[in-house]
DRENTORKOL-3810 file (N, C-alpha, C; in nm, 4 decimals):
REM DRENTORKOL-3810
@n.u->8.6455; n.v->20.3413; n.w->15.7582; ca.u->8.6075; ca.v->20.4782; ca.w->15.7846; c.u->8.4582; c.v->20.4910; c.w->15.7604
@n.u->8.3951; n.v->20.5659; n.w->15.8501; ca.u->8.2527; ca.v->20.5942; ca.w->15.8413; c.u->8.2337; c.v->20.7449; c.w->15.8347
@n.u->8.1548; n.v->20.7899; n.w->15.7404; ca.u->8.1154; ca.v->20.9307; ca.w->15.7341; c.u->7.9691; c.v->20.9347; c.w->15.7745
@n.u->7.9384; n.v->21.0174; n.w->15.8751; ca.u->7.8059; ca.v->21.0125; ca.w->15.9347; c.u->7.7502; c.v->21.1522; c.w->15.9612
@n.u->7.6363; n.v->21.1555; n.w->16.0272; ca.u->7.5650; ca.v->21.2799; ca.w->16.0549; c.u->7.6082; c.v->21.3414; c.w->16.1888
@n.u->7.5681; n.v->21.4649; n.w->16.2089; ca.u->7.5941; ca.v->21.5331; ca.w->16.3354; c.u->7.5303; c.v->21.4577; c.w->16.4513
@n.u->7.4075; n.v->21.4131; n.w->16.4327; ca.u->7.3361; ca.v->21.3428; ca.w->16.5394; c.u->7.4060; c.v->21.2119; c.w->16.5761
@n.u->7.4482; n.v->21.1374; n.w->16.4753; ca.u->7.5118; ca.v->21.0077; ca.w->16.5009; c.u->7.6466; c.v->21.0238; c.w->16.5701
@n.u->7.7271; n.v->21.1207; n.w->16.5270; ca.u->7.8586; ca.v->21.1378; ca.w->16.5898; c.u->7.8439; c.v->21.1961; c.w->16.7308
@n.u->7.7395; n.v->21.2769; n.w->16.7523; ca.u->7.7103; ca.v->21.3284; ca.w->16.8863; c.u->7.6839; c.v->21.2104; c.w->16.9804
@n.u->7.6009; n.v->21.1180; n.w->16.9365; ca.u->7.5686; ca.v->20.9999; ca.w->17.0173; c.u->7.6934; c.v->20.9158; c.w->17.0443
@n.u->7.7756; n.v->20.8943; n.w->16.9417; ca.u->7.8997; ca.v->20.8168; ca.w->16.9589; c.u->7.9949; c.v->20.8858; c.w->17.0553
@n.u->8.0057; n.v->21.0183; n.w->17.0443; ca.u->8.0947; ca.v->21.0952; ca.w->17.1312; c.u->8.0492; c.v->21.0843; c.w->17.2764
@n.u->7.9189; n.v->21.0880; n.w->17.2986; ca.u->7.8638; ca.v->21.0745; ca.w->17.4334; c.u->7.8876; c.v->20.9333; c.w->17.4879
@n.u->7.8591; n.v->20.8328; n.w->17.4054; ca.u->7.8720; ca.v->20.6937; ca.w->17.4504; c.u->8.0168; c.v->20.6502; c.w->17.4717
@n.u->8.1088; n.v->20.6992; n.w->17.3899; ca.u->8.2472; ca.v->20.6499; ca.w->17.3976; c.u->8.3398; c.v->20.7400; c.w->17.4779
@n.u->8.3103; n.v->20.8704; n.w->17.4813; ca.u->8.4006; ca.v->20.9635; ca.w->17.5492; c.u->8.3329; c.v->21.0422; c.w->17.6602
@n.u->8.2008; n.v->21.0242; n.w->17.6764; ca.u->8.1279; ca.v->21.0969; ca.w->17.7792; c.u->8.1125; c.v->21.2448; c.w->17.7495
@n.u->8.1301; n.v->21.2832; n.w->17.6226; ca.u->8.1189; ca.v->21.4237; ca.w->17.5828; c.u->7.9857; c.v->21.4435; c.w->17.5110
@n.u->7.8998; n.v->21.5249; n.w->17.5713; ca.u->7.7642; ca.v->21.5445; ca.w->17.5214; c.u->7.7593; c.v->21.6565; c.w->17.4181
@n.u->7.8290; n.v->21.6319; n.w->17.3069; ca.u->7.8307; ca.v->21.7285; ca.w->17.1967; c.u->7.8814; c.v->21.6572; c.w->17.0715
@n.u->7.8455; n.v->21.7096; n.w->16.9560; ca.u->7.9016; ca.v->21.6523; ca.w->16.8334; c.u->8.0479; c.v->21.6926; c.w->16.8192
@n.u->8.1223; n.v->21.6165; n.w->16.7444; ca.u->8.2610; ca.v->21.6478; ca.w->16.7140; c.u->8.2821; c.v->21.6267; c.w->16.5653
@n.u->8.3952; n.v->21.6684; n.w->16.5144; ca.u->8.4196; ca.v->21.6536; ca.w->16.3707; c.u->8.4724; c.v->21.5153; c.w->16.3349
@n.u->8.5515; n.v->21.4548; n.w->16.4252; ca.u->8.6115; ca.v->21.3255; ca.w->16.3939; c.u->8.6365; c.v->21.2478; c.w->16.5226
@n.u->8.6193; n.v->21.1168; n.w->16.5147; ca.u->8.6523; ca.v->21.0257; ca.w->16.6240; c.u->8.7468; c.v->20.9191; c.w->16.5711
@n.u->8.8423; n.v->20.8820; n.w->16.6543; ca.u->8.9372; ca.v->20.7754; ca.w->16.6206; c.u->8.9238; c.v->20.6651; c.w->16.7239
@n.u->8.9179; n.v->20.5429; n.w->16.6774; ca.u->8.9073; ca.v->20.4269; ca.w->16.7649; c.u->9.0232; c.v->20.3323; c.w->16.7358
@n.u->9.1364; n.v->20.3521; n.w->16.8057; ca.u->9.2547; ca.v->20.2701; ca.w->16.7776; c.u->9.2403; c.v->20.1258; c.w->16.8234
@n.u->9.3003; n.v->20.0367; n.w->16.7472; ca.u->9.3102; ca.v->19.8956; ca.w->16.7846; c.u->9.4365; c.v->19.8755; c.w->16.8675
@n.u->9.5432; n.v->19.9425; n.w->16.8278; ca.u->9.6731; ca.v->19.9295; ca.w->16.8931; c.u->9.6881; c.v->20.0417; c.w->16.9966
@n.u->9.7325; n.v->20.0067; n.w->17.1158; ca.u->9.7563; ca.v->20.1047; ca.w->17.2213; c.u->9.9044; c.v->20.1397; c.w->17.2225
@n.u->9.9435; n.v->20.2307; n.w->17.1304; ca.u->10.0829; ca.v->20.2732; ca.w->17.1233; c.u->10.1196; c.v->20.3489; c.w->17.2510
@n.u->10.2294; n.v->20.3112; n.w->17.3143; ca.u->10.2768; ca.v->20.3832; ca.w->17.4338; c.u->10.3377; c.v->20.5166; c.w->17.3918
@n.u->10.4095; n.v->20.5169; n.w->17.2808; ca.u->10.4599; ca.v->20.6380; ca.w->17.2168; c.u->10.4272; c.v->20.6245; c.w->17.0689
@n.u->10.4105; n.v->20.7364; n.w->16.9992; ca.u->10.3707; ca.v->20.7287; ca.w->16.8583; c.u->10.4609; c.v->20.6376; c.w->16.7747
@n.u->10.3962; n.v->20.5511; n.w->16.7010; ca.u->10.4615; ca.v->20.4614; ca.w->16.6039; c.u->10.5632; c.v->20.3672; c.w->16.6678
@n.u->10.5512; n.v->20.3383; n.w->16.7960; ca.u->10.6407; ca.v->20.2435; ca.w->16.8623; c.u->10.5787; c.v->20.1047; c.w->16.8522
@n.u->10.6239; n.v->20.0290; n.w->16.7545; ca.u->10.5638; ca.v->19.9003; ca.w->16.7227; c.u->10.6008; c.v->19.7898; c.w->16.8203
@n.u->10.6783; n.v->19.8218; n.w->16.9230; ca.u->10.7154; ca.v->19.7228; ca.w->17.0246; c.u->10.5922; c.v->19.6678; c.w->17.0967
@n.u->10.4857; n.v->19.7459; n.w->17.1016; ca.u->10.3654; ca.v->19.7041; ca.w->17.1738; c.u->10.2810; c.v->19.6041; c.w->17.0954
@n.u->10.3159; n.v->19.5795; n.w->16.9708; ca.u->10.2357; ca.v->19.4898; ca.w->16.8878; c.u->10.2703; c.v->19.3455; c.w->16.9209
@n.u->10.1672; n.v->19.2716; n.w->16.9561; ca.u->10.1813; ca.v->19.1304; ca.w->16.9896; c.u->10.1374; c.v->19.0487; c.w->16.8679
@n.u->10.2326; n.v->18.9857; n.w->16.8033; ca.u->10.2013; ca.v->18.9084; ca.w->16.6826; c.u->10.1078; c.v->18.7918; c.w->16.7107
@n.u->10.0926; n.v->18.7551; n.w->16.8361; ca.u->10.0012; ca.v->18.6467; ca.w->16.8730; c.u->9.8623; c.v->18.6969; c.w->16.9097
@n.u->9.8447; n.v->18.8282; n.w->16.9145; ca.u->9.7145; ca.v->18.8868; ca.w->16.9432; c.u->9.6410; c.v->18.9057; c.w->16.8110
@n.u->9.5614; n.v->18.8079; n.w->16.7771; ca.u->9.4965; ca.v->18.8074; ca.w->16.6464; c.u->9.3897; c.v->18.9146; c.w->16.6314
@n.u->9.3509; n.v->18.9816; n.w->16.7411; ca.u->9.2536; ca.v->19.0902; ca.w->16.7297; c.u->9.3150; c.v->19.2132; c.w->16.6644
@n.u->9.4485; n.v->19.2189; n.w->16.6554; ca.u->9.5169; ca.v->19.3329; ca.w->16.5939; c.u->9.5322; c.v->19.3171; c.w->16.4426
@n.u->9.5013; n.v->19.2006; n.w->16.3904; ca.u->9.5296; ca.v->19.1719; ca.w->16.2506; c.u->9.4038; c.v->19.1327; c.w->16.1757
@n.u->9.3953; n.v->19.1771; n.w->16.0513; ca.u->9.2841; ca.v->19.1421; ca.w->15.9650; c.u->9.2923; c.v->18.9922; c.w->15.9358
@n.u->9.1865; n.v->18.9185; n.w->15.9649; ca.u->9.1928; ca.v->18.7739; ca.w->15.9460; c.u->9.2076; c.v->18.7305; c.w->15.7993
@n.u->9.1639; n.v->18.8142; n.w->15.7065; ca.u->9.1730; ca.v->18.7798; ca.w->15.5646; c.u->9.3089; c.v->18.8116; c.w->15.5048
@n.u->9.3705; n.v->18.9218; n.w->15.5501; ca.u->9.4959; ca.v->18.9663; ca.w->15.4886; c.u->9.6176; c.v->18.9475; c.w->15.5781
@n.u->9.5942; n.v->18.9352; n.w->15.7087; ca.u->9.7050; ca.v->18.9277; ca.w->15.8025; c.u->9.7681; c.v->19.0625; c.w->15.8312
@n.u->9.7137; n.v->19.1693; n.w->15.7752; ca.u->9.7687; ca.v->19.3041; ca.w->15.7935; c.u->9.7254; c.v->19.3618; c.w->15.9285
@n.u->9.8147; n.v->19.4416; n.w->15.9870; ca.u->9.7855; ca.v->19.5107; ca.w->16.1119; c.u->9.6702; c.v->19.6077; c.w->16.0900
@n.u->9.5726; n.v->19.6053; n.w->16.1790; ca.u->9.4606; ca.v->19.6991; ca.w->16.1734; c.u->9.4882; c.v->19.8116; c.w->16.2726
@n.u->9.4836; n.v->19.9336; n.w->16.2263; ca.u->9.5086; ca.v->20.0469; ca.w->16.3143; c.u->9.3850; c.v->20.0859; c.w->16.3940
@n.u->9.2678; n.v->20.0779; n.w->16.3329; ca.u->9.1450; ca.v->20.1141; ca.w->16.4016; c.u->9.0438; c.v->20.1728; c.w->16.3063
@n.u->8.9468; n.v->20.2389; n.w->16.3642; ca.u->8.8364; ca.v->20.2963; ca.w->16.2876; c.u->8.8354; c.v->20.4481; c.w->16.2991
@n.u->8.7827; n.v->20.5114; n.w->16.1963; ca.u->8.7685; ca.v->20.6567; ca.w->16.1897; c.u->8.6223; c.v->20.6876; c.w->16.1601
@n.u->8.5670; n.v->20.7839; n.w->16.2337; ca.u->8.4313; ca.v->20.8316; ca.w->16.2087; c.u->8.4396; c.v->20.9820; c.w->16.1875
@n.u->8.3867; n.v->21.0287; n.w->16.0754; ca.u->8.3907; ca.v->21.1710; ca.w->16.0404; c.u->8.2486; c.v->21.2225; c.w->16.0240
@n.u->8.2254; n.v->21.3416; n.w->16.0767; ca.u->8.0946; ca.v->21.4063; ca.w->16.0644; c.u->8.0895; c.v->21.4852; c.w->15.9338
@n.u->8.0051; n.v->21.4403; n.w->15.8417; ca.u->7.9912; ca.v->21.5048; ca.w->15.7115; c.u->7.9537; c.v->21.6522; c.w->15.7248
@n.u->7.8576; n.v->21.6808; n.w->15.8112; ca.u->7.8103; ca.v->21.8184; ca.w->15.8278; c.u->7.9234; c.v->21.9102; c.w->15.8746
@n.u->8.0052; n.v->21.8612; n.w->15.9666; ca.u->8.1160; ca.v->21.9418; ca.w->16.0178; c.u->8.2226; c.v->21.9644; c.w->15.9107
@n.u->8.2432; n.v->21.8678; n.w->15.8228; ca.u->8.3399; ca.v->21.8861; ca.w->15.7140; c.u->8.3007; c.v->22.0079; c.w->15.6315
@n.u->8.1762; n.v->22.0150; n.w->15.5912; ca.u->8.1305; ca.v->22.1272; ca.w->15.5095; c.u->8.1301; c.v->22.2581; c.w->15.5878
@n.u->8.0841; n.v->22.2528; n.w->15.7123; ca.u->8.0776; ca.v->22.3736; ca.w->15.7947; c.u->8.2174; c.v->22.4282; c.w->15.8235
@n.u->8.3110; n.v->22.3401; n.w->15.8595; ca.u->8.4460; ca.v->22.3845; ca.w->15.8929; c.u->8.5221; c.v->22.4322; c.w->15.7695
@n.u->8.4990; n.v->22.3707; n.w->15.6561; ca.u->8.5621; ca.v->22.4196; ca.w->15.5328; c.u->8.5194; c.v->22.5636; c.w->15.5076
@n.u->8.3913; n.v->22.5895; n.w->15.5234; ca.u->8.3392; ca.v->22.7258; ca.w->15.5057; c.u->8.3976; c.v->22.8194; c.w->15.6111
@n.u->8.3947; n.v->22.7768; n.w->15.7361; ca.u->8.4428; ca.v->22.8589; ca.w->15.8471; c.u->8.5912; c.v->22.8931; c.w->15.8342
@n.u->8.6731; n.v->22.7954; n.w->15.7937; ca.u->8.8178; ca.v->22.8159; ca.w->15.7856; c.u->8.8629; c.v->22.8682; c.w->15.6500
@n.u->8.7695; n.v->22.8774; n.w->15.5560; ca.u->8.8009; ca.v->22.9369; ca.w->15.4268; c.u->8.8849; c.v->22.8510; c.w->15.3352
@n.u->8.8645; n.v->22.7208; n.w->15.3407; ca.u->8.9341; ca.v->22.6349; ca.w->15.2457; c.u->8.8374; c.v->22.5326; c.w->15.1872
@n.u->8.8884; n.v->22.4470; n.w->15.1025; ca.u->8.8020; ca.v->22.3546; ca.w->15.0303; c.u->8.7542; c.v->22.2404; c.w->15.1191
@n.u->8.6450; n.v->22.1809; n.w->15.0771; ca.u->8.5933; ca.v->22.0616; ca.w->15.1439; c.u->8.6966; c.v->21.9496; c.w->15.1336
@n.u->8.7619; n.v->21.9397; n.w->15.0187; ca.u->8.8665; ca.v->21.8388; ca.w->15.0004; c.u->8.9765; c.v->21.8551; c.w->15.1051
@n.u->9.0202; n.v->21.9785; n.w->15.1278; ca.u->9.1264; ca.v->22.0035; ca.w->15.2256; c.u->9.0790; c.v->21.9695; c.w->15.3667
@n.u->8.9564; n.v->22.0060; n.w->15.4016; ca.u->8.9051; ca.v->21.9776; ca.w->15.5361; c.u->8.8927; c.v->21.8271; c.w->15.5592
@n.u->8.8398; n.v->21.7558; n.w->15.4619; ca.u->8.8275; ca.v->21.6103; ca.w->15.4748; c.u->8.9653; c.v->21.5455; c.w->15.4852
@n.u->9.0592; n.v->21.5884; n.w->15.4033; ca.u->9.1953; ca.v->21.5352; ca.w->15.4089; c.u->9.2577; c.v->21.5624; c.w->15.5455
@n.u->9.2393; n.v->21.6844; n.w->15.5973; ca.u->9.2935; ca.v->21.7176; ca.w->15.7281; c.u->9.2377; c.v->21.6254; c.w->15.8362
@n.u->9.1060; n.v->21.6049; n.w->15.8363; ca.u->9.0445; ca.v->21.5204; ca.w->15.9398; c.u->9.0903; c.v->21.3747; c.w->15.9288
@n.u->9.1089; n.v->21.3264; n.w->15.8066; ca.u->9.1587; ca.v->21.1899; ca.w->15.7886; c.u->9.3019; c.v->21.1788; c.w->15.8406
@n.u->9.3873; n.v->21.2720; n.w->15.8029; ca.u->9.5272; ca.v->21.2708; ca.w->15.8499; c.u->9.5306; c.v->21.2824; c.w->16.0017
@n.u->9.4537; n.v->21.3745; n.w->16.0572; ca.u->9.4483; ca.v->21.3940; ca.w->16.2018; c.u->9.4096; c.v->21.2638; c.w->16.2724
@n.u->9.3080; n.v->21.1993; n.w->16.2208; ca.u->9.2585; ca.v->21.0764; ca.w->16.2820; c.u->9.3580; c.v->20.9614; c.w->16.2677
@n.u->9.4200; n.v->20.9499; n.w->16.1508; ca.u->9.5200; ca.v->20.8443; ca.w->16.1313; c.u->9.6370; c.v->20.8638; c.w->16.2271
@n.u->9.6779; n.v->20.9872; n.w->16.2484; ca.u->9.7855; ca.v->21.0119; ca.w->16.3447; c.u->9.7444; c.v->20.9668; c.w->16.4848
@n.u->9.6175; n.v->20.9890; n.w->16.5218; ca.u->9.5691; ca.v->20.9361; ca.w->16.6499; c.u->9.5805; c.v->20.7836; c.w->16.6522
@n.u->9.5475; n.v->20.7184; n.w->16.5414; ca.u->9.5557; ca.v->20.5720; ca.w->16.5362; c.u->9.6991; c.v->20.5222; c.w->16.5508
@n.u->9.7956; n.v->20.6048; n.w->16.5138; ca.u->9.9374; ca.v->20.5707; ca.w->16.5292; c.u->9.9928; c.v->20.6135; c.w->16.6654
@n.u->9.9053; n.v->20.6669; n.w->16.7521; ca.u->9.9475; ca.v->20.7005; ca.w->16.8869; c.u->9.9801; c.v->20.8460; c.w->16.9121
@n.u->9.9647; n.v->20.9319; n.w->16.8130; ca.u->9.9872; ca.v->21.0750; ca.w->16.8339; c.u->9.8682; c.v->21.1340; c.w->16.9086
@n.u->9.8936; n.v->21.2410; n.w->16.9829; ca.u->9.7870; ca.v->21.3082; ca.w->17.0553; c.u->9.8205; c.v->21.4559; c.w->17.0682
@n.u->9.7285; n.v->21.5323; n.w->17.1248; ca.u->9.7494; ca.v->21.6759; ca.w->17.1417; c.u->9.7044; c.v->21.7196; c.w->17.2798
@n.u->9.7314; n.v->21.6335; n.w->17.3790; ca.u->9.6908; ca.v->21.6616; ca.w->17.5160; c.u->9.7722; c.v->21.7757; c.w->17.5757
@n.u->9.9039; n.v->21.7721; n.w->17.5561; ca.u->9.9856; ca.v->21.8826; ca.w->17.6072; c.u->10.0493; c.v->21.9561; c.w->17.4898
@n.u->10.1140; n.v->22.0676; n.w->17.5187; ca.u->10.1659; ca.v->22.1556; ca.w->17.4138; c.u->10.2721; c.v->22.0877; c.w->17.3267
@n.u->10.3622; n.v->22.0100; n.w->17.3862; ca.u->10.4654; ca.v->21.9402; ca.w->17.3081; c.u->10.4031; c.v->21.8387; c.w->17.2134
@n.u->10.3069; n.v->21.7615; n.w->17.2646; ca.u->10.2390; ca.v->21.6634; ca.w->17.1801; c.u->10.1634; c.v->21.7333; c.w->17.0671
@n.u->10.0976; n.v->21.8427; n.w->17.1017; ca.u->10.0213; ca.v->21.9178; ca.w->17.0021; c.u->10.1131; c.v->21.9678; c.w->16.8905
@n.u->10.2290; n.v->22.0235; n.w->16.9284; ca.u->10.3229; ca.v->22.0742; ca.w->16.8288; c.u->10.3746; c.v->21.9613; c.w->16.7396
@n.u->10.4059; n.v->21.8463; n.w->16.7983; ca.u->10.4517; ca.v->21.7312; ca.w->16.7192; c.u->10.3440; c.v->21.6865; c.w->16.6206
@n.u->10.2221; n.v->21.6747; n.w->16.6721; ca.u->10.1123; ca.v->21.6273; ca.w->16.5878; c.u->10.0814; c.v->21.7273; c.w->16.4767
@n.u->10.0781; n.v->21.8554; n.w->16.5096; ca.u->10.0508; ca.v->21.9568; ca.w->16.4079; c.u->10.1603; c.v->21.9600; c.w->16.3019
@n.u->10.2847; n.v->21.9410; n.w->16.3433; ca.u->10.3950; ca.v->21.9345; ca.w->16.2472; c.u->10.3800; c.v->21.8169; c.w->16.1525
@n.u->10.3421; n.v->21.7023; n.w->16.2068; ca.u->10.3200; ca.v->21.5835; ca.w->16.1225; c.u->10.2045; c.v->21.6079; c.w->16.0254
@n.u->10.0971; n.v->21.6689; n.w->16.0735; ca.u->9.9824; ca.v->21.6983; ca.w->15.9872; c.u->10.0242; c.v->21.7864; c.w->15.8707
@n.u->10.0987; n.v->21.8944; n.w->15.9019; ca.u->10.1447; ca.v->21.9865; ca.w->15.7960; c.u->10.2324; c.v->21.9131; c.w->15.6946
@n.u->10.3258; n.v->21.8339; n.w->15.7443; ca.u->10.4173; ca.v->21.7608; ca.w->15.6562; c.u->10.3397; c.v->21.6691; c.w->15.5626
@n.u->10.2481; n.v->21.5931; n.w->15.6172; ca.u->10.1711; ca.v->21.4975; ca.w->15.5361; c.u->10.0858; c.v->21.5712; c.w->15.4341
@n.u->10.0124; n.v->21.6732; n.w->15.4773; ca.u->9.9265; ca.v->21.7469; ca.w->15.3839; c.u->10.0090; c.v->21.8170; c.w->15.2761
@n.u->10.1261; n.v->21.8698; n.w->15.3116; ca.u->10.2134; ca.v->21.9324; ca.w->15.2117; c.u->10.2627; c.v->21.8298; c.w->15.1110
@n.u->10.3014; n.v->21.7119; n.w->15.1588; ca.u->10.3478; ca.v->21.6067; ca.w->15.0668; c.u->10.2373; c.v->21.5600; c.w->14.9732
@n.u->10.1144; n.v->21.5687; n.w->15.0209; ca.u->9.9994; ca.v->21.5335; ca.w->14.9366; c.u->9.9546; c.v->21.6511; c.w->14.8497
@n.u->10.0237; n.v->21.7649; n.w->14.8655; ca.u->9.9909; ca.v->21.8872; ca.w->14.7927; c.u->9.8481; c.v->21.9343; c.w->14.8213
@n.u->9.8115; n.v->21.9221; n.w->14.9484; ca.u->9.6808; ca.v->21.9697; ca.w->14.9930; c.u->9.7059; c.v->22.0852; c.w->15.0879
@n.u->9.6700; n.v->22.2037; n.w->15.0435; ca.u->9.7038; ca.v->22.3231; ca.w->15.1220; c.u->9.5774; c.v->22.3923; c.w->15.1726
@n.u->9.6008; n.v->22.4955; n.w->15.2528; ca.u->9.4925; ca.v->22.5778; ca.w->15.3058; c.u->9.4551; c.v->22.6889; c.w->15.2094
@n.u->9.5031; n.v->22.6811; n.w->15.0873; ca.u->9.4796; ca.v->22.7886; ca.w->14.9905; c.u->9.3303; c.v->22.8154; c.w->14.9743
@n.u->9.2979; n.v->22.9337; n.w->14.9247; ca.u->9.1571; ca.v->22.9707; ca.w->14.9077; c.u->9.0794; c.v->22.8662; c.w->14.8289
@n.u->8.9532; n.v->22.8769; n.w->14.8421; ca.u->8.8610; ca.v->22.7803; ca.w->14.7814; c.u->8.8954; c.v->22.7478; c.w->14.6372
@n.u->8.8749; n.v->22.6235; n.w->14.6076; ca.u->8.8981; ca.v->22.5764; ca.w->14.4724; c.u->8.7901; c.v->22.4762; c.w->14.4394
@n.u->8.8325; n.v->22.3583; n.w->14.4053; ca.u->8.7365; ca.v->22.2547; ca.w->14.3671; c.u->8.6843; c.v->22.1871; c.w->14.4927
@n.u->8.5642; n.v->22.2202; n.w->14.5327; ca.u->8.5016; ca.v->22.1531; ca.w->14.6457; c.u->8.4475; c.v->22.0196; c.w->14.5989
@n.u->8.4585; n.v->21.9209; n.w->14.6888; ca.u->8.4029; ca.v->21.7888; ca.w->14.6572; c.u->8.2529; c.v->21.7927; c.w->14.6642
END
């Protein structure tokens, strides 16, 4: 995971997605899941999917814009900790093949986000201990 500036994530968003604007988070999956968490697509002989030191499956990379974390926490009225946790969970779900392109996918992904954040006891409650 990389935490970076508005300028750097803007450049990455333009270069990788053709979107000429900064974003809060980018996900770069290693595995191309056809459906979320469907491990049938994993080729055990494709060594680019596995960490050479540990042999563990690599899901991909996450890039988060530090400035947006603070700005969005303020805008949405919750803690920096909650905003950062949300962006990490959101991005990890993308790495597992979840998306929010259509309404059904969006509802599934949002439900998973809520479940995970609730299990971690990270809520949208009013400001508390900001990181």
